[in-house]
NUMI-369350 format. One line per field, with one value per residue (C-alpha): residue number from 1; residue in one letter; chain; x, y, z. Coordinates in pm, 1 decimal, padded with zeros to 6 digits. Layout:
% NUMI-369350
k (NUM_...)
r (A_...)
c (A_...)
X (X_...)
Y (Y_...)
Z (Z_...)
***
This chain:
% NUMI-369350
k (1_2_3_4_5_6_7_8_9_10_11_12_13_14_15_16_17_18_19_20_21_22_23_24_25_26_27_28_29_30_31_32_33_34_35_36_37_38_39_40_41_42_43_44_45_46_47_48_49_50_51_52_53_54_55_56_57_58_59_60_61_62_63_64_65_66_67_68_69_70_71_72_73_74_75_76_77_78_79_80_81_82_83_84_85_86_87_88_89_90_91_92_93_94_95_96_97_98_99_100_101_102_103_104_105_106_107_108_109_110_111_112_113_114_115_116_117_118_119_120_121_122_123_124_125_126_127_128_129_130_131_132_133_134_135_136_137_138_139_140_141_142_143_144_145_146_147_148_149_150_151_152_153_154_155_156_157_158_159_160_161_162_163_164_165_166_167_168_169_170_171_172_173_174_175_176_177_178_179_180_181_182_183_184_185_186_187_188_189_190_191_192_193_194_195_196_197_198_199_200_201_202_203_204_205_206_207_208_209_210_211_212_213_214_215_216_217_218_219_220_221_222_223_224_225_226_227_228_229_230_231_232_233_234_235_236_237_238_239_240_241_242_243_244_245_246_247_248_249_250_251_252_253_254_255_256_257_258_259_260_261_262_263_264_265_266_267_268_269_270_271_272_273_274_275_276_277_278_279_280_281_282_283_284_285_286_287_288_289_290_291_292_293_294_295_296_297_298_299_300_301_302_303_304_305_306_307_308_309_310_311_312_313_314_315_316_317_318_319_320_321_322_323_324_325_326_327_328_329_330_331_332_333_334_335_336_337_338_339_340_341_342_343_344_345_346_347_348_349_350_351)
r (X_X_X_X_X_X_X_X_X_X_X_X_X_X_X_X_X_X_X_X_X_X_X_X_X_X_X_X_X_X_X_X_X_X_X_X_X_X_X_X_X_X_X_X_X_X_X_X_X_X_X_X_X_X_X_X_X_X_X_X_X_X_X_X_X_X_X_X_X_X_X_X_X_X_X_X_X_X_X_X_X_X_X_X_X_X_X_X_X_X_X_X_X_X_X_X_X_X_X_X_X_X_X_X_X_X_X_X_X_X_X_X_X_X_X_X_X_X_X_X_X_X_X_X_X_X_X_X_X_X_X_X_X_X_X_X_X_X_X_X_X_X_X_X_X_X_X_X_X_X_X_X_X_X_X_X_X_X_X_X_X_X_X_X_X_X_X_X_X_X_X_X_X_X_X_X_X_X_X_X_X_X_X_X_X_X_X_X_X_X_X_X_X_X_X_X_X_X_X_X_X_X_X_X_X_X_X_X_X_X_X_X_X_X_X_X_X_X_X_X_X_X_X_X_X_X_X_X_X_X_X_X_X_X_X_X_X_X_X_X_X_X_X_X_X_X_X_X_X_X_X_X_X_X_X_X_X_X_X_X_X_X_X_X_X_X_X_X_X_X_X_X_X_X_X_X_X_X_X_X_X_X_X_X_X_X_X_X_X_X_X_X_X_X_X_X_X_X_X_X_X_X_X_X_X_X_X_X_X_X_X_X_X_X_X_X_X_X_X_X_X_X_X_X_X_X_X_X_X_X_X_X_X_X_X_X_X_X_X_X_X_X_X_X_X_X_X_X_X_X_X)
c (A_A_A_A_A_A_A_A_A_A_A_A_A_A_A_A_A_A_A_A_A_A_A_A_A_A_A_A_A_A_A_A_A_A_A_A_A_A_A_A_A_A_A_A_A_A_A_A_A_A_A_A_A_A_A_A_A_A_A_A_A_A_A_A_A_A_A_A_A_A_A_A_A_A_A_A_A_A_A_A_A_A_A_A_A_A_A_A_A_A_A_A_A_A_A_A_A_A_A_A_A_A_A_A_A_A_A_A_A_A_A_A_A_A_A_A_A_A_A_A_A_A_A_A_A_A_A_A_A_A_A_A_A_A_A_A_A_A_A_A_A_A_A_A_A_A_A_A_A_A_A_A_A_A_A_A_A_A_A_A_A_A_A_A_A_A_A_A_A_A_A_A_A_A_A_A_A_A_A_A_A_A_A_A_A_A_A_A_A_A_A_A_A_A_A_A_A_A_A_A_A_A_A_A_A_A_A_A_A_A_A_A_A_A_A_A_A_A_A_A_A_A_A_A_A_A_A_A_A_A_A_A_A_A_A_A_A_A_A_A_A_A_A_A_A_A_A_A_A_A_A_A_A_A_A_A_A_A_A_A_A_A_A_A_A_A_A_A_A_A_A_A_A_A_A_A_A_A_A_A_A_A_A_A_A_A_A_A_A_A_A_A_A_A_A_A_A_A_A_A_A_A_A_A_A_A_A_A_A_A_A_A_A_A_A_A_A_A_A_A_A_A_A_A_A_A_A_A_A_A_A_A_A_A_A_A_A_A_A_A_A_A_A_A_A_A_A_A_A_A_A)
X (00000.5_00120.8_00226.5_-00075.1_00073.0_00079.8_-00262.9_-00442.9_-00691.8_-00819.2_-01197.0_-01141.4_-00859.1_-01009.5_-00985.5_-01217.3_-01102.6_-01184.0_-00915.6_-00651.8_-00474.9_-00469.5_-00120.9_-00199.9_-00504.0_-00309.7_-00036.2_-00281.0_-00446.8_-00117.0_-00009.9_-00333.8_-00234.0_-00515.7_-00494.6_-00472.7_-00823.6_-00975.9_-00873.8_-01122.9_-01397.2_-01353.1_-01343.7_-01658.4_-01843.2_-01721.3_-01725.6_-01984.4_-02226.3_-02187.3_-02155.0_-02185.0_-02091.1_-01828.5_-02104.3_-02259.5_-01944.2_-02087.7_-01835.1_-01552.2_-01474.8_-01627.9_-01283.9_-01166.8_-01478.1_-01425.5_-01065.6_-01152.1_-01413.1_-01160.7_-00909.2_-01147.3_-01482.6_-01672.3_-01789.0_-02132.2_-02403.5_-02730.5_-03031.7_-03172.2_-03450.1_-03550.4_-03776.1_-03951.8_-04003.7_-04312.2_-04071.6_-03958.3_-03615.4_-03526.1_-03308.3_-03129.2_-02986.1_-02723.4_-02517.2_-02170.2_-02054.1_-01895.8_-02216.1_-02127.0_-02430.6_-02443.9_-02700.2_-02726.3_-02997.9_-03110.1_-03273.6_-03440.1_-03520.5_-03677.1_-03423.3_-03146.6_-03049.8_-02827.0_-02690.5_-02564.8_-02314.7_-02136.7_-01759.9_-01756.7_-01990.8_-02075.1_-01850.3_-01594.1_-01638.3_-01916.9_-02095.6_-02356.2_-02650.3_-02587.5_-02744.1_-02467.9_-02202.6_-02403.5_-02301.8_-01930.7_-01735.3_-01756.0_-01501.3_-01397.2_-01518.3_-01308.5_-01338.1_-01532.6_-01773.1_-01838.4_-01882.8_-02126.0_-02372.8_-02393.9_-02433.0_-02718.2_-02908.0_-02854.8_-02984.5_-03285.8_-03392.8_-03285.6_-03144.8_-02817.0_-02664.6_-02581.5_-02424.4_-02268.8_-02221.8_-02004.4_-02219.9_-02358.5_-02225.6_-01860.4_-01592.5_-01448.0_-01110.9_-01062.3_-01080.5_-00907.4_-00748.9_-01052.8_-01286.6_-01067.0_-01026.8_-01402.6_-01444.3_-01205.4_-01375.3_-01712.2_-01557.0_-01368.2_-01498.3_-01428.2_-01666.8_-01987.3_-01839.9_-01986.6_-01843.0_-01583.1_-01772.0_-02080.2_-01892.9_-01870.6_-01684.4_-01793.8_-01557.6_-01594.3_-01271.8_-00970.9_-00707.7_-00409.6_-00661.7_-00789.7_-00431.5_-00380.4_-00701.6_-00611.0_-00313.2_-00537.7_-00572.2_-00947.5_-01214.7_-01401.7_-01620.0_-01523.0_-01787.3_-01693.2_-01932.2_-01887.6_-02204.3_-02053.0_-01779.7_-01745.6_-01484.6_-01653.7_-01973.0_-01805.9_-01612.4_-01925.8_-02107.4_-01815.8_-01573.1_-01404.5_-01234.5_-01167.8_-00794.7_-00838.4_-00900.2_-01135.5_-00835.6_-00642.6_-00940.5_-00991.6_-00615.4_-00618.5_-00950.2_-00791.2_-00497.1_-00743.7_-00918.7_-00587.7_-00449.8_-00754.6_-00961.9_-01272.9_-01559.7_-01599.9_-01920.9_-01983.3_-02262.6_-02435.7_-02719.1_-02930.7_-02993.2_-03244.2_-03075.0_-02733.3_-02582.1_-02854.8_-02799.0_-02699.5_-02336.8_-02320.0_-02453.0_-02204.2_-01913.0_-02030.5_-02037.1_-01689.3_-01565.2_-01698.3_-01655.9_-01415.3_-01381.4_-01483.9_-01745.7_-02105.1_-02299.0_-02567.8_-02805.1_-02970.5_-03259.4_-03149.5_-03306.8_-03461.6_-03323.2_-03524.6_-03410.9_-03186.3_-03204.7_-03157.7_-03446.6_-03432.5_-03446.8_-03742.9_-03792.6_-03765.9_-03430.1_-03289.5_-03400.1_-03228.7_-02902.0_-02914.6_-03004.0_-02723.4_-02467.7_-02571.5_-02521.9_-02145.3_-02122.9_-02153.8_-02373.4_-02598.2_-02901.9_-03133.4_-03103.9_-03421.0_-03364.7_-03486.6_-03622.9_-03692.0_-04005.3_-03787.0_-03492.8_-03295.3_-03176.9_-02840.2_-02754.8_-03029.6_-02847.3_-02773.7_-02754.4_-03081.0_-03344.2)
Y (-00009.6_00350.1_00589.4_00788.3_01116.1_00968.0_00812.9_00874.7_01149.9_01040.8_00935.2_00606.1_00523.7_00623.4_00362.3_00290.0_00493.1_00213.0_00002.5_00229.5_00124.0_00350.1_00466.3_00541.8_00744.8_00945.1_01007.9_01122.4_01371.3_01496.8_01550.6_01738.9_01973.6_01848.6_01836.9_01485.1_01502.3_01469.3_01108.3_01027.9_01237.0_01043.8_00709.5_00779.5_00874.2_00568.6_00283.6_00402.5_00597.9_00417.7_00738.1_00658.9_01008.2_01248.8_01521.0_01340.1_01428.5_01762.3_01840.5_01839.0_02155.2_02155.8_02188.7_01874.4_01692.7_01779.7_01673.9_01346.7_01284.9_01356.9_01086.0_00825.7_00644.7_00501.4_00185.3_00082.5_-00139.4_-00108.5_-00310.4_-00507.1_-00676.1_-00744.3_-01039.8_-01067.7_-01397.1_-01476.9_-01501.6_-01147.1_-01229.2_-01043.4_-01161.8_-00901.2_-00924.3_-00651.9_-00524.6_-00373.5_-00104.0_-00365.0_-00540.9_-00835.3_-00964.4_-01127.6_-01212.4_-01147.7_-01201.5_-01002.8_-01204.8_-01012.7_-01169.4_-00936.8_-00656.1_-00852.1_-00842.5_-01112.3_-01065.4_-01352.3_-01213.5_-01356.2_-01356.3_-01439.6_-01399.6_-01761.8_-02046.4_-02289.9_-02558.9_-02743.5_-02885.5_-03124.0_-03003.5_-02628.8_-02403.0_-02142.7_-02372.2_-02486.2_-02182.1_-02171.9_-01877.6_-01529.5_-01352.0_-01290.4_-00985.1_-00713.5_-00652.3_-00329.4_-00513.4_-00771.9_-00482.9_-00315.3_-00604.4_-00554.6_-00179.7_-00218.5_-00462.5_-00236.4_00063.1_-00121.6_-00252.4_00078.5_-00094.5_-00207.0_-00533.3_-00758.8_-01047.8_-01145.4_-01487.3_-01535.7_-01818.1_-01681.6_-01740.0_-01841.4_-01999.7_-01726.8_-01909.8_-01911.7_-01530.3_-01532.2_-01174.7_-00990.4_-01189.7_-01132.0_-00767.8_-00738.0_-00921.9_-00689.8_-00375.2_-00503.6_-00564.9_-00246.6_00035.2_00251.5_00022.8_-00135.0_-00245.9_-00595.2_-00834.7_-01075.1_-01372.1_-01259.4_-01278.4_-01621.5_-01753.9_-02073.5_-02295.0_-02615.0_-02728.2_-02552.1_-02694.9_-02444.9_-02153.7_-02308.5_-02331.8_-01971.7_-01868.5_-02036.9_-01781.1_-01469.5_-01262.8_-01204.2_-01417.3_-01476.0_-01790.3_-02074.0_-02306.0_-02591.2_-02740.2_-03116.3_-03283.7_-03628.2_-03803.9_-04086.3_-03996.0_-04145.0_-03973.3_-03643.2_-03658.8_-03708.9_-03419.8_-03180.8_-03246.0_-02909.7_-03032.1_-03394.9_-03326.6_-03256.4_-03589.8_-03621.7_-03750.4_-03435.0_-03212.6_-03400.3_-03331.6_-02970.1_-02901.3_-03049.0_-02816.6_-02522.3_-02600.5_-02642.8_-02314.8_-02094.8_-02258.2_-02182.1_-02413.3_-02463.5_-02555.5_-02842.5_-02782.8_-03094.5_-03081.7_-03406.0_-03550.1_-03842.4_-04169.8_-04017.2_-03890.6_-03978.5_-04346.3_-04546.4_-04581.1_-04200.6_-04130.9_-04363.9_-04199.1_-03855.8_-03950.2_-04097.0_-03785.5_-03541.2_-03749.4_-03618.7_-03294.4_-02945.4_-02889.8_-02797.5_-02976.8_-02774.9_-03027.8_-02868.8_-03033.1_-02992.1_-02686.5_-02797.8_-02667.1_-02677.3_-02957.4_-03116.4_-03499.5_-03456.3_-03448.7_-03347.1_-03598.5_-03615.8_-03427.9_-03761.8_-03850.4_-03504.9_-03554.6_-03897.8_-03734.1_-03482.7_-03754.2_-03991.1_-03712.3_-03610.1_-03964.5_-03938.5_-03603.8_-03384.3_-03073.3_-03060.9_-02857.9_-02852.3_-02507.2_-02370.5_-02230.2_-01869.7_-01750.7_-02084.5_-01951.0_-01688.0_-01928.9_-01743.3_-02043.1_-02206.2_-02358.3_-02170.7_-01853.9_-01836.6_-01472.0_-01495.8_-01231.1)
Z (-00001.5_-00072.8_00201.2_00330.1_00192.1_-00162.8_-00169.0_-00498.1_-00543.6_-00878.7_-00824.5_-00992.4_-00767.9_-00435.9_-00165.2_00125.4_00426.7_00640.8_00498.7_00643.2_00948.7_01262.0_01153.9_00800.1_00882.9_01142.4_00886.7_00624.8_00858.7_00966.1_00611.2_00559.6_00841.3_01072.1_01461.4_01614.0_01761.8_01407.1_01413.3_01696.9_01538.4_01210.9_01369.7_01577.4_01257.1_01066.0_01321.5_01591.1_01378.6_01047.1_00835.1_00461.4_00347.0_00441.6_00446.6_00758.7_00952.5_01066.6_01324.5_01066.0_00860.6_00529.0_00362.3_00539.2_00433.7_00079.6_00090.1_00238.8_-00030.5_-00296.7_-00157.5_-00016.3_-00022.0_00272.5_00110.3_00246.7_00141.2_-00042.5_00064.4_-00227.7_-00034.0_00325.2_00426.1_00763.4_00933.7_01148.8_01430.4_01396.5_01228.4_00918.3_00628.8_00415.2_00064.4_00056.5_-00231.2_-00219.8_-00459.8_-00692.6_-00723.4_-00489.2_-00292.2_00049.9_00298.2_00670.7_00946.2_01229.2_01518.0_01795.9_02131.9_02386.2_02438.7_02268.6_01901.9_01744.4_01402.0_01172.5_00916.6_00609.1_00576.7_00202.5_-00082.5_-00157.5_-00018.3_-00158.6_00105.9_-00083.2_00211.4_00060.6_00274.1_00245.0_-00010.4_00009.3_-00132.4_-00428.9_-00631.1_-00514.8_-00399.0_-00550.3_-00327.1_00024.5_00210.4_00365.6_00744.7_00677.7_00454.8_00726.4_00977.5_00738.9_00775.4_01145.3_01116.3_00854.3_01082.7_01388.1_01198.5_01055.5_01394.9_01552.2_01855.6_02000.5_01869.3_02162.9_01978.5_01638.6_01485.0_01174.2_01057.6_00733.5_00393.6_00362.5_00579.0_00807.3_00845.3_00474.0_00514.8_00862.4_00867.5_00756.6_00980.6_01286.6_01209.9_01192.8_01516.9_01689.0_01555.2_01671.1_02018.8_02032.9_02249.6_01930.3_01733.8_01857.3_02198.9_02189.0_02447.1_02304.2_02438.9_02244.0_01917.8_01779.5_01457.8_01306.1_01106.1_00917.4_01085.3_00922.0_01152.0_01084.8_01153.9_01477.7_01592.3_01513.0_01676.6_01996.0_02027.2_01980.0_02297.8_02277.5_02437.6_02117.3_02104.5_01857.3_01698.6_01480.4_01225.9_01303.8_01160.0_01188.6_01405.3_01140.0_00893.6_00593.1_00663.6_00729.6_00407.6_00214.0_00386.9_00405.4_00125.8_00171.2_00486.0_00375.3_00413.6_00788.4_00958.6_01260.4_01460.6_01390.3_01456.1_01790.3_01888.9_01787.6_01968.1_02285.3_02232.4_02189.8_02517.5_02711.3_02569.7_02612.7_02884.4_02669.0_02587.5_02208.8_02049.3_01800.9_01554.0_01452.8_01194.3_01226.4_00881.4_00878.0_00786.5_00736.7_01062.9_01306.6_01326.2_01637.0_01497.2_01437.7_01788.2_01942.3_01749.6_01847.5_02203.2_02195.1_02008.8_02275.1_02589.2_02843.4_02648.2_02751.6_02480.7_02412.6_02129.3_01941.0_01789.0_01480.2_01303.8_00941.5_00787.1_00451.3_00130.9_-00188.9_-00421.1_-00149.8_-00114.9_00267.1_00531.8_00891.2_01173.0_01401.0_01722.3_01914.0_01763.6_01843.9_02196.0_02213.8_02092.1_02375.5_02632.8_02529.8_02521.6_02875.2_02980.8_02891.5_03050.9_02729.9_02755.8_02443.2_02352.5_02058.3_01883.9_01760.8_01417.0_01328.7_01002.1_00847.7_00662.0_00475.5_00423.5_00674.6_00892.8_00893.0_00563.3_00368.8_00267.6_-00094.3_-00224.2_-00416.9_-00465.4)
***
């Protein structure tokens, strides 16, 4: 990247101001002859208030606003469509300036608001039961683009966001740096100030990234999409992580718990006749036994045209009971927004 003082001023070459590091923005403002306190003002407008135009920054001099507009953009998203579920959830199809589209979901619950965001447009992992992967990967998102989704939902509900999950489209750990930067900004008091333990990243099980994540200083929550503890079944359901064996995943999750002391979550979507058999249940109990872990049992969310069907309520309850018998905490997660295809595995960037 060019030094801040040499940043392009041609309109076609303007860059997103939010992509600058703290040091680059400070240098830019210094080169423009601005006092140091302008930095905090600009950051408040960008990250706390979600300004989409420099004209919004009314406590900045007009000349500075004009100079910034000549050099930079503020990115932002345009809402293409919003669908409202009978349970109050809202699914958004958003478009970025280059035309890339993603979906995100806002899920209210009393005075709380959870937001599920996408880390990529599409997904390259190819999970057999997931609508997102069917069309492949368009591109990864920047940290600011991930952050934009949360701000859009916040503004639409006109309320504070209390938790964020990176469980929408894409594999966050295949876009590690941007995902982590977005999480840090969401957590920062200079951003939305969401507690680290209320920010969750979900991965299919990218082992090198899990090792790296264990060394991060923040108390972010980790969820791993497991979906089977039988190697053959998991390979068929999740071909994108075929090269990472369950044995290796088991080992690295043990290391993660030892290093962080945090309880990870295993996501398990119950698919009738595929991963809900007695053999599959026994393997899951063995995988989780004697480990610090929580298992989220999810009855598969139906995807139009898919050959997979969800298991019964009774079978889901049996999984919870049997896991409890071996000392593993498990709950049945109630999916939100199923009637508008907003639940896990249903997001697909379609209007």
